[in-house]
N, C-alpha and C positions, 0 to 999 in steps of 0.2 A: 504493500500499499504506499510505502514512503516514496518509492519511485513514481508511482502514479500521481501523487499530490505534488511532487516536485515538478513533474511535466505540466500539471494543471497550473501551477503557480507561474512557470515560465510562459506558458500559453497566455495567461491573462495579462501578464506584464507585456508581452509581445503585442497583444490586441490593443492595449493602452497606447504603446508607442506608435503602432500602425495607424490608428484611428485619430487619437487625439494629437499625435505627433503632426498629422497633416494640418490640423487646426492651428498648432503652434507655428509651423512653417508658413502657413497663410497670414498669420499675424506678423511675422518677420517681413514677408513680401509687402504687406499693407503699410509697414513702417518705413521701408527703404526703397520700394520700387514703385508703388502706386503714386501716380502724379496728380490725379484730380479726384474730385468727389465721385464721379461715375465709376472710375476704377475701384475706389475704396468700397463703395456700395456694393459692387458685384463680388468682391472678395468676401464681404460680410454675408452676402446672400448664399455664397457657396458653402460656408460652414454653418450658417444660422441655425438651421433645423437639427444639426447633428452634434454640435460640440458638447452640450451638456450630457447627452446620453453616452458619448465617447468617454467622458470622465468617470462613468460609472465602473469601467474596467479597472481603474486604479483603486477605488474603494473596494471593489470585489477582490482584487489581489491582496489587499490589506486584510480582508476578512478571511481569506484562505490561510494567509500566513498566521493569523491569530489563533485559528483552532487546529491547523495541520502542524504548524511548526511554532509553538508558543514560546519556546526557548529563543529562537531566532527573533521572533517579534519583541520580546522583552529586551533583548540585547540591542537589536538595531534601532528601535524606537527611542531608547535612552541614549545610545551612543551617537546617533545621528540627529538628536533633538534639535540642534541649532539649524542645520539646512532644511530639515523637514518643516520647521515653522516658517522659513523663508519661501519654501515651495507652497505652503498653505497660503500665505499672503499673496504670492504671485498668482496662483489660481483664483484668489478673490479678485484681485485687480484685473486680471484678463477677463473675467466674467462681467464685472461692472462696467469695464470698458466697453464691452459689446453692448451691454444693456442700457447704458446711460447716454450713449453718444447722440442717439436720435430724440432724446426726450425733450431737448430745447433746440430751436432753430437758430443757433448762434454759433459763428465760425469759431470763436475762442473756446466755447464749451466743447464743441466737436473735436477741435485740435487736441485739447487737454486729454479727453478720454481716448482719442486715437493713440496718443503717445503711451497712456497707460496699458492699453491692449497690446500695442506693438512691443514695448519694452518688457512687459511682463511675459509675453510669448518668447522673446529672445532669451531672457534670463532663465525661464523655465528649461529650455533646452540645455543651457549651460549647467545648471544644477542637476539635471537628470544625467547628463553626461558625466559630471563629476561623481554622482552617486554610483554609477556603474564602475567608474575608475576606482572608487574606494573598495568596492566589493572585489573587483579583479586583484587589486593590490594587496588587500588584506588589512586587518587592523591589529592593534596591540591588545588582544584579549587579556583581561586581568591587569592591564597597565603595568607590565613588568618593567622594572627599572633596576639596573646594576644586578640582574639575575634574580631579583626578588619580586614576588607579585604584590601589588599594592591593594588589589581588590580581588573579589571572587572571579571565578573562571570565565563567566560570560560578560563581565562588565568591561566597557571601554568608554572613552570620550575623546572625540577629535575636535581640536579647535579649528577655526576656520583656516588657518594656515600655521605652520611652525616657523622657527626663525630663519632657517636656511632654504625653506621652500622645497624640501627634498622628500620624495617618497620613500627613500632609503633610511630615513631617520627613525630612531626607536619609537618615537611618539609622532607619527604623521598627522598632517592636518587634512581637512577636507580638501583644500586646494593646494596642489603642488604641480611641478612641471608635468608629471605623468597624467594626473587627473585633468589638468588644463587641456593637454593634448586630446583626450577623450571628450572633453567639453566641446572643443572646436570640431571634432568629428560629428558629434551629435548635432551641433548647430548647423553645419553645412549640410548633413544628411536630411535633416528635417526641413530645411529651407528648400531644398530640391524637392522633397516629398510634397511639400505644401504647394509648390509651384505646379507640380503635376496635378494635384487635386484641383487647383484653379482652372487649369487647362481642361480638365475632365468635366467640370461642372458649369463652365461659363463660356460664353462667346465674346469675351472681353477683347478689346483692342490690346490689352495687356499681354494676351497669350503668346503672340509672335515674339515679343520681347523676353517673355519667360523662357521660351524654348531656347533662344540664344544665350540666355543667362545660365540656364542649366548646363549647357555644354561647358561653359568656362568653369562653373562651380564644380563640375565632375573632375576636371583637371586638379583643382584644389583638394577635392575629396580623395582622389587617388593617392596624391602625396601624403595626405594625412594619414590615410590607412596604412601605407607602408611605414611611416614614421611611428605611428602607434604600435604597430607589431614589434619593431625593434626596441621601443621603449618598454614594452610589456616583457620582453625577454630579458631586458636589464633588470627590471623590478622583480619579476618572477621567472628565474631561469628554467624552472620546471613547467613552464606554461603549456608546452606541447606534449607532455608525457602521455596524456590520454589519447592523443592522436597517434602516437607510435604504438600504443597498446591495442588501440581499436581503429584500424585504418579506414573503416567505413565512415568515421566522422569527418574525413576530409571532403565529403560531399557538400558540407555546409560552406566552408570556405571557396570551394570551387564554384558553387552556385552564386555566392557573393561576388566573386571576380566576374563571372558571366553577366550578372545583372549590372555591375558597374560598367562593363564594356558596352552592353546594349544602351545604357543611359547616354552615351556619347552620340547615339544615333537617333535621339529623340525627335529632332526636326524632320527626320525621314519617316518616322512612324505615321501611319495613315489614319488610325483611329485614336480618339482623344482619350480612351481609357487605357490605352497601351502603356504610356509613360508612367501612369499611376501604378499599374500592375508591376511594371519592372522595378521601380523604387520600392514597392511593397516587398518583392522578392529579395531585394537587397537587404532590407531591414530584417526580415524574418531570418535570412541566412546568416546575417551578421550576429543577430542575437543568438541563433542556434550555435554558431561557432563558439561564442563565449560561454554559453551554458555547457557545451560539450567539453571545453577546456577545464571548467571549474568542477564538474561532476566527480564526486558526490558532495563536494563542498558547497555550502550556502554562504558561509562568511569565513574565509580563510584567516587563520592566525599568523601573525607576523613573528611570533617568538615560539621557542621550543618548549616553553613551560607549560602551555595550555594547548590542547588540541583544537583544530578548526571546528567550527559548527557545521555539521554535515546533516544530510537528509535523515540520517539514523539517530544521532544523539540529540538532535533539536526537535524531533517529531513528538506528536501526541501519542497516547497509547492506541493500540490496535482498535479497540472498541469505538473510541471517538473518531478515528479515521473512517471506520466502516459506516457508522450513523451519519457522519458528514457527508458521505458519498450520496445518500438518498436526497438529502436537502439540496446539494449541489446540482444533482441532475434536474430536479424540479425547477431551480433557479435558472439553469442553463436553458431549459426549454422556454421559460418566460422571457429571458433576455434575447434568445434567438428570435422568437416571435416578434418582440418589440422592434428589433433591428431590421427584420424582413419587412414589417409594416411601414416603418419610417422610410426605408430607402425605396420601397415601392411607391409610396405616396409622393416622395420627392425625387423620383427617377428622372433622368435627363438633365438638361441645363437649367440652372437656377436663376438666370438673369432677370426674369419677370416675377420672381417670387419675393414679395415683400417680407422684410424682417424688422421688427421693432424691439 
């Protein structure tokens, strides 16, 4: 059951990044690329009926973590308290930016909430990338210093950054040169993904500019992916051990490279849904590559004093996992029905759909 619930957790986090990540990317496009009110309105219409439902996947992932891996939940939510509060406020500002901008017909009012929406979207991608970087890098469980544990085995706390901004420090921060690299990867990836969603859901004059922009951003993304791989091997020399032991895992990075290559051909793709499908494949395979490298670890330990939190030592008892399966299946059916209904109702282009 532990393996099943770890797959469910990865699935839900992937769905959040896949769906709400497009909304975040659209927010970045809204902030930096949209030139006039018509283009801004079309971007908002493209995500308007979907963004609040997409955020449910993050809440659902937290719920799964709470009952299936309570030890991980307790450790991560205390250790990452500072960035989680920041993410909460950014989610709030992104939401009220969307909801408030059209309440008053005043350019200053709209501009203020446009900035809130755009910057919150950008900073969300940065902190989500940093969060992934912290998990990949590992944390100092037990706050071991000079060979002695200062706290219990599952406790840690990361400051926003440490004095030398290094991931190799005994007490790493949330932000260091490694997690910043992954933040940049996340920001560029979701900007591309958001651009593809706008192309898919609108007939905006923005679309042709976005196709050209995506090709340039793909070059940046390719360099960042290579840089992040080398950085990962510096921070975690054992990062590829699972791939050597289970060669079938290489399918994930190969699919990621395939999707990245196809994204350079976005202007030549004939159907508007195709770019979004390709960037979705890139995100799924990239997340799968990371999960495959970490398995069975959920939160690696950076010291030899305490073991990493894994799907086995951080899980609930078997009875709880079995009972949870029943309720999860019911919830999954309801969520699937909701998403099917919403995407059926709002199928096609969104240019003429008003959003307030």
